[in-house]
C-alpha positions in Angstrom: 2.6 6.4 8.1 1.9 4.7 4.7 2.2 8.0 2.8 5.5 8.7 4.5 6.9 5.3 3.7 5.9 5.6 0.1 7.5 9.1 -0.1 10.7 7.9 1.6 10.9 5.1 -1.0 10.3 7.7 -3.8 6.8 6.4 -4.7 3.6 8.4 -4.7 0.1 7.2 -3.9 -2.5 7.9 -6.6 -5.4 9.9 -5.2 -7.7 6.9 -5.3 -5.1 4.8 -3.6 -5.1 7.4 -0.7 -8.8 7.0 -0.4 -8.7 3.2 -0.4 -5.8 3.1 2.0 -7.5 5.5 4.4 -10.6 3.3 4.5 -8.6 0.1 4.7 -6.4 1.3 7.5 -9.3 2.7 9.5 -11.1 -0.7 9.2 -8.0 -2.5 10.5 -7.7 0.0 13.3 -11.3 -0.6 14.3 -10.7 -4.3 14.4 -7.5 -4.0 16.4 -6.5 -6.6 19.0 -4.6 -6.3 22.3 -1.1 -6.3 20.7 -2.0 -4.1 17.7 1.2 -2.6 16.2 0.3 0.3 14.0 3.7 1.1 12.4 4.7 -2.6 12.1 1.4 -3.4 10.4 1.6 -0.5 8.0 5.2 -1.5 7.1 3.9 -5.0 6.3 1.1 -3.5 4.2 3.6 -1.3 2.4 5.9 -4.3 1.6 2.9 -6.3 0.3 1.8 -3.2 -1.7 5.3 -3.0 -3.4 5.2 -6.7 -4.2 1.7 -6.3 -5.8 2.9 -3.1 -7.6 5.9 -5.0 -9.0 3.7 -8.0 -10.1 1.2 -5.6 -11.8 4.0 -3.8 -13.8 5.7 -7.1 -14.7 3.0 -7.5 -17.3 3.8 -4.1 -18.9 6.2 -4.3 -21.9 7.7 -0.9 -21.2 6.3 0.8 -18.1 6.6 4.5 -17.9 8.4 6.3 -15.1 5.1 7.5 -13.8 3.8 3.9 -13.7 7.0 2.8 -11.9 6.7 5.4 -9.2 2.9 5.5 -8.7 1.0 3.1 -6.4 -2.6 2.8 -7.4 -5.5 1.4 -5.5 -5.2 -2.1 -7.0 -1.7 -2.4 -5.5 -3.0 -2.2 -2.0 -3.6 -5.6 -0.3 -7.1 -4.9 0.7 -8.8 -8.0 2.0 -5.6 -9.7 3.0 -5.1 -10.7 6.6 -2.9 -8.6 8.9 -3.4 -10.2 12.3 
């Protein structure tokens, strides 16, 4: 779902981001509660990822197109709460 959301928004996940996202999402799934909402949770993660991506690139004087369109592992909100 995360990869599709990124693709639909014209972003790409860097290979290491795919690995981190897979581990992160599997961990969240294993901790799921009664009202676990897979797609809703992934959408929230994607929105936080884009915010973190934007914050990271704000420090760049002239980001390249590749940087603007690539989500790397540091953009993923690993460790944040998604209850």
